[in-house]
C-alpha positions in Angstrom: 24.9 -110.1 0.3 28.5 -111.2 1.6 28.7 -114.3 4.9 32.3 -113.6 5.0 35.3 -111.2 3.9 38.7 -112.6 3.6 41.4 -110.3 4.5 44.4 -112.3 3.2 48.0 -110.1 5.5 51.5 -110.9 5.0 52.8 -109.0 8.4 53.0 -105.7 6.8 51.2 -102.5 7.6 50.3 -101.8 3.6 48.3 -105.3 3.9 46.7 -104.1 7.1 45.6 -101.0 5.4 42.8 -103.0 3.5 41.4 -103.6 7.5 39.1 -100.4 7.5 38.1 -101.3 4.1 37.0 -104.4 5.4 35.4 -103.3 8.9 33.1 -101.5 6.8 32.0 -103.7 4.5 31.4 -106.1 7.3 29.3 -103.0 8.9 26.8 -102.7 6.5 26.5 -106.8 5.2 26.8 -108.0 8.7 29.5 -110.3 7.5 32.3 -112.0 9.3 36.2 -111.1 8.8 38.5 -114.1 8.4 42.5 -113.0 8.4 44.4 -115.5 6.8 48.5 -115.8 6.3 50.2 -118.7 4.1 52.9 -119.9 5.5 55.5 -121.1 3.4 57.0 -124.8 4.3 60.8 -125.1 3.1 60.9 -128.9 1.9 59.8 -132.4 3.5 60.9 -133.8 6.5 63.4 -135.8 4.7 64.7 -134.0 2.4 68.1 -132.0 3.2 66.7 -128.1 3.1 63.5 -129.8 5.7 63.1 -126.6 8.0 63.6 -127.8 11.7 60.5 -128.9 13.4 60.8 -126.6 16.1 61.6 -123.4 14.3 58.5 -124.4 11.9 56.2 -124.2 15.4 58.0 -121.2 16.5 56.8 -119.4 12.9 53.9 -121.2 13.4 53.3 -119.7 17.2 54.6 -116.3 15.9 52.1 -116.3 12.9 49.0 -116.6 15.1 49.9 -114.4 18.0 50.2 -111.7 14.7 46.4 -112.8 13.8 45.3 -112.3 17.2 47.5 -109.2 18.1 45.4 -108.2 14.5 42.1 -109.5 15.4 42.0 -106.9 18.2 42.3 -103.9 15.8 38.5 -105.2 14.4 36.3 -104.0 16.5 32.5 -104.8 17.2 32.9 -106.8 14.0 32.8 -110.8 14.4 36.4 -112.0 13.3 38.4 -115.3 13.3 42.1 -115.9 11.8 43.3 -118.6 9.7 46.7 -120.3 9.2 46.8 -122.3 6.2 50.7 -124.1 5.5 51.5 -124.6 2.1 54.0 -124.4 -0.8 54.9 -121.9 -3.1 54.2 -123.3 -6.4 50.5 -124.4 -4.9 49.7 -120.7 -4.7 50.9 -119.3 -7.8 47.6 -119.0 -9.9 47.9 -118.7 -13.5 
């Protein structure tokens, strides 16, 4: 019934509490679990408040490491992770 189960994570333990529930659904339906974390961009490169590219790469690597570690908590279920880059205004839903 469900091919993929999306688990959005923000790095908090509260968000990770969804993992056992997602894992249970994945077992029942033979689904793949997809872990997602959205990284906020701080500005365009030509603007004064733009983030330093090295700092951004460090943040991205930390995010990917966190998702990889979280992925190991999902046992015996096919899983993958996505790191999405976005501006806050692109994430707002009315």
